C-alpha positions as CSV (number, residue, x, y, z in Angstrom):
1,M,13.4,20.7,27.6
2,T,15.9,20.7,25.0
3,V,15.4,19.9,21.6
4,R,16.6,15.9,21.1
5,R,14.2,14.6,24.0
6,V,11.3,16.6,22.5
7,L,11.8,14.6,19.0
8,Q,11.7,11.7,21.3
9,L,8.7,12.1,22.9
10,V,7.2,13.5,20.0
11,A,8.7,9.6,18.4
12,L,7.1,7.9,20.7
13,A,4.1,9.7,20.8
14,I,3.4,8.9,16.8
15,V,4.5,5.1,17.7
16,F,1.9,5.2,20.7
17,A,-1.1,6.8,18.5
18,A,-0.4,4.7,15.4
19,V,-0.1,1.1,17.1
20,T,-3.4,2.4,18.9
21,L,-5.3,2.9,16.5
22,W,-4.1,0.3,14.4
23,F,-5.2,-2.4,16.7
24,V,-9.0,-0.2,18.1
25,T,-9.9,-0.2,14.4
26,G,-9.4,-4.0,13.8
27,A,-5.4,-5.0,13.5
28,N,-5.9,-5.3,9.7
29,R,-2.4,-7.3,8.6
30,G,-2.9,-6.3,4.9
31,W,-3.2,-3.2,3.2
32,T,-4.4,-0.5,3.8
33,K,-9.0,0.0,3.1
34,T,-10.7,2.8,2.2
35,S,-13.8,0.5,2.4
36,E,-14.6,-2.7,3.3
37,P,-17.2,-5.1,1.4
38,K,-20.1,-5.5,3.1
39,K,-23.0,-9.3,2.1
40,T,-26.6,-8.4,2.0
41,L,-29.2,-10.0,1.1
42,D,-32.3,-8.5,-1.9
43,E,-35.2,-9.0,0.9
44,V,-37.1,-9.5,-2.7
45,T,-35.6,-11.8,-4.9
46,G,-33.5,-13.1,-1.5
47,I,-30.4,-12.3,-3.6
48,E,-27.0,-12.2,-1.6
49,G,-25.0,-9.6,-3.1
50,I,-22.2,-7.3,-2.1
51,T,-22.3,-3.6,-0.8
52,Y,-18.6,-1.5,0.1
53,E,-19.0,-0.1,3.2
54,K,-16.6,3.6,3.7
55,R,-14.2,2.8,6.7
56,F,-10.8,3.8,6.7
57,L,-8.9,0.3,8.2
58,P,-5.3,0.9,8.2
59,G,-3.1,-1.5,7.4
60,L,0.7,-3.1,8.1
61,D,2.0,-0.4,5.5
62,F,-0.2,2.1,7.4
63,L,1.8,1.0,11.0
64,G,4.9,0.5,9.1
65,G,5.3,4.4,8.3
66,A,4.5,5.7,11.4
67,L,7.0,3.7,12.6
68,L,9.8,4.9,10.0
69,G,8.7,8.1,10.4
70,A,9.3,7.7,14.3
71,G,12.2,5.8,14.0
72,I,14.1,8.9,11.7
73,L,12.3,11.6,14.1
74,A,14.2,9.9,16.7
75,G,17.6,9.6,14.8
76,A,17.3,13.1,13.9
77,S,17.5,13.9,18.1
78,L,20.8,12.5,18.4
79,L,22.1,14.7,16.5
80,F,21.7,17.2,18.6
81,R,24.5,17.3,21.6
82,K,23.3,16.7,25.5
83,S,22.8,20.5,26.5
84,P,26.3,20.7,29.3
85,N,25.6,20.1,33.5
86,P,25.4,23.4,34.9
87,N,25.9,21.5,38.1
88,R,28.9,19.5,37.2
89,P,31.6,21.0,38.5
90,A,34.2,21.9,35.9
C-alpha cells in the first residue's frame, strides 16, 4: 500500500469518525459546548433553577476542523507520485 493511499484512507476515516461523533451526540448546529444547561426544580421551595451538566457537545466548529484536517491530508496525498505498475509494458 502506498503512502498516497494510506493518507487518503486516513482522511476518509477522520471524516467518517467526525461526522458520526457529531451526529450521535446530537448534531449540535452551534459552537462546541463542554456543559449543557439543565432545568431543575427545588423540592422544598418549588423554585425552578438551572444547573450545568458537564457534557461534550461537538458543534459545527468541531466538524469543520475535522473536515479541514481531512482535506489537508487528502491534499497532501496528491504530493506523492503513483507507484509505477510493474506489469505494464514499457
